[in-house]
N, C-alpha and C positions, 0 to 999 in steps of 0.2 A: 232479532226477528220482529217484523211488524205485523200485527194482527189488524185485519180490515173489517170494519163494522158498517152497518147500514142504519141510517137514521129514519125513524118513524115519526113524522111530524103530525101529532094528533090534532094540531090546529088546522091542518090543511086537508085532512082526509077523514071520511066517515069510518066508524069502527070496523065494519066488515071489510072495507077496502084496505085498512091497515093490516088485517090478518092476511088477505090475499097477497098484498105486497110483500109481506114477510115470507110467505111460502115461496114466492118467486125469488126473493133474495137468497134464501137458503139453497135453492136449486142452482143459483148462479155462483155459489161458492163463498159467500160472505161467512166469516168466522163467527160474528156476533152481531147483535142489533141493539139499538137504544131507542126508547120511546120517551117523548116529552110528557110531562104530567101537568096539565093546565086546567084551570076552571074556565078560562076565557081565552079565545084567540087574541093575538096581538092586534090584528086588524079585522074589520068586518069582512074584507075580501077573502080571508082565509076560511071562515065560515063554520069551523068545527071546534069542539073541545069535549070529546068523550072521556069517560072515566078510565084512566090508563090501566088501573089494576084489573078491571073487568076484561079489558082487551088483552092484557098479559095472560090471564087465565085461558082465554081462547087460543092465544098464540102458543102456549105451552102444549096444548093438545093437538094443534094443527101442524106442529113441527117436531123434529126428532133430534136434530144435531146443533142447530144454530144457537148461540148464546143469547140470552135475554137480559136487558138492563134498563133501569130508569135513568133518564138524563134530562133533567134531574128532578127528584122529589124534594119538597121543602117540608120538614117535619117539626116546624116551630109554631105554626099558627093554625092553618086549615086542618092539619092532621096533628094529633098527639103522637110523639115518637113511639109509644107502646103499640099503637095501631099499625104504624109502618113496620115495626119489628115483626108483628104477627103476620102482616101481609107478605113481607119478604120471606119469612120462614115457610109459609104456605106455598109461595111461588117456587121456592127452591125444591120443595118436595114434588110438586106437580110437574116441574120441568126436569126432574132427576138431576139436580145440581147444575143446571145451566143458567142460574140467575145471579146477577150482580146488582147490588143496591147502590145506585148513584144518588147522592144527596147534595143539596145546595141551600143557601140562605134565602132563596125565593125572591119574588117580586110582589109589590103592592097589587098589581093587576089580578093576581090569583088569590092572595091571602086576605085581602081586606073584606072579602065577601062574608066572612063569619062575624063581622061586626066588632072585632076586637082592636080595631085601629091598625096602625103600621108603625112599629118602633124605628128609631134611628139605627144606623149601621152598627154602632157599638153594642147596643142591646141585641140586635139580630145575631151578631157573632157570638155573644155570650150565651144566648138561647141555643145556638147551634152546637156549641161545645157541650152543653148539658144534654142536648138531644142525642149527640153521638155517643155519650157515655151510657145513656139509657138503652139505645138500640143495640150497641155492642154487648152490653151486659145481659140483655134479654136473649140475644141470639146465641150467646155462649152458655146461658143457663146459670150465670154467676151472680145475677142481680134480680132482686124482687122488690126492693124498696129504695126510694131515692128522694132526697129533699134538696133541690137546688134553689137558687134564687128565683128562677122563673118557672121551672118544671118540676113536677112531683110524680112519684110512682108509689102505689100502695098495694103491696102483696100481689104483684103481677107475676105470671108464669106462662110461658108458651108451652102448651101441652103437645102441639104438633110442631116439632123442631127437627130440622134435618141433621143427620149425623155430621155433615161438614158445614160449618158456618158459611153462609154466603158472604163474599167479599163486600166491604162497604167502601165506596169511593166518594171523595168529597170534592166539590167544585171550587176552583181557585181563580180569582181575578187579580190577586196580588200576593206578595211574599208572606204576609201575615196568615192568609188563608192556606197557603201552601204548608206553612209550619204547623198549622192546626191539623191539616190532613196527615202530616207525618206523625203527630202525637196520637191522634185519636181515630184515624181511618186506616184503610188497607191499600189506598191508592189515591190518585189525583185525576181530576178532569178539568179541562180548560177549553176556551174557544178562540184563543189567540196564540200565535206561534212565538211566545215569549220565553226565551231560554231561562230567564230569571225565575220563572214559576217552577220549573223543574229543578233548577239549582237550589232554590230555597227549600224545596221538599227533600231533596237528597241530603243537603247539609244538616237538616233537622233530624236526620235519621230515617227518612222514608225509604223503604226498599221495594215498595209495590209497583204495579203498573202505572203508567202515566197516559191517560186518555186525552184525546183532543177531538173536538167536533169541527168539521170543515164544510162550509157551505159552498155549493156549486150549482150550476144550472146548465146541464146538457141540453142543447137545442140545435135546430138546423142552421142557425147563424148566431154570431155573437150579439147582433142587434136584438134578435128575438129573445135570446137568453137574458139580456139586460132588462128588457121590457117585462119578462116574466118575473125576474128577481125583484124588480121594483114593485110590481103589482102585489106580490105575496110577502116580500121580506124587507121592504124599505125601513121597517121598524128597527132593524139591527144597526142602521147607520147612527142612531142616536147614542149608542154606547151604554155600558152597564149602569153608569151613575144616573142616567135618565131612565133607562129601561126598568130599573128596580123601583122607581118612584111613581110612575104614571099609573092612574087607577083604572082607566077604561079604554076601550077601543077608540072612542071619540077623542080622547086625549092623545093617543098615538097618531091618529089621523091628523090632528092639528099640528103635532110636533114634526110631522114628516111632510107637511103640505108643500114645502119648497124643495124637497128631495127630487132630483131628476134621475131618470134611468141610468145615465152615464156615470152618476156618482156611485153606482153599485160596483163598477168595474174594479175598484181598488181592493175589494174584499171577496168578490164572487167571480171565479173564472167561468166563462160561458163558451158556447159554440159547439161545433161537431168534432173538433180535433182533440186528441188526448194530451198534447203537449202543455197547454195552459193549466190543465188539472194536475198533471204530474209535477209541474214546477211549483204550484201552490202546495201540494202535498209534501214536497221535499222540504219546504220551509219548516213544516211541523216536525218532520223527521230530524232535521238538523238541530231543532230546539230541544230534542230529547224525548219526544213523545213516541211511544211504541204501540199504542192502540189508537187507530185512526178511524173516526166515525164519519162517513161520507154522507152529507145531507143534500139530497137533490131537491131544489126548490120547485114547486109547481106541480101540475097534474101528471106530467109525463114520467111516471115512475117506471113503467114497463120499458120505455126507450132507454132510460138511464141504466136500469138493471142489465139490459142486453149490452149496452155500451161498456159497462163495467166488466162483464164476462168476456167480451171480445177484445177490448183494448186496454182498459186500466189494470185489471188483475194480472195479466201476463207481464206487463211492464213493471208493476210494483213488486212482483214476486221474483 
């Protein structure tokens, strides 16, 4: 069975609009939602970067059924993992066990703001392994002290902790991260339809859900959809090795200066007809992903949510 999720791009929409969009997504039949957690947008054109955890609190009170999730939070620099564990426990209580904690190793764009620099990928993964141990231990109540190479915990305890631990999902861009998800998390999340990510997770003993985020741009025409995707999301063409390293919106503008709208077509289905979207979604299903997060690029969230209700959801289900 495939669960269908709605992506809340906090870089593209103001906080009150995010809450309104989620209420509409719940009414349209989405099973769950996922919000990005950024200090900065990728591009100036996006224009927003509200505090995801405040927005999640409002969302928990504005909805009653739809699942809530971070996609994803980085707990190794800007946040200490103890703070994220506390936030996740509180959200789980406020939402009555509708919250899933999605974690990832982050990007320089968001994490460098605290003035601690930006370590290489090897150190980031090591920090992430320690952060996962701290978060899982605090959420289960089995850990209060921790001395890692990079992260420490000193007599910490979550006094408001849900009876059911919220699932912890880890972002993977390669087999090594998938194996880490299998060892220390409760599931996997990715942005590319690569079967090897799911295979590495399963072979390493992972039995949890596998999430995937799928970008699309519902629009009156394919051409208009490509223009919108280019305006708001051309940063994604650079790939994760670049996306993790650039520090500012100005850097992303320079890196994408020569990206043309038609270059978005390879990774973002557009237009008014359901078939291109269904074909793109099927590639993720075939790769083994069972929780699909649909991310509509641009301002027309109401049009996309209605399109999902009328055309996509019946076909996908």
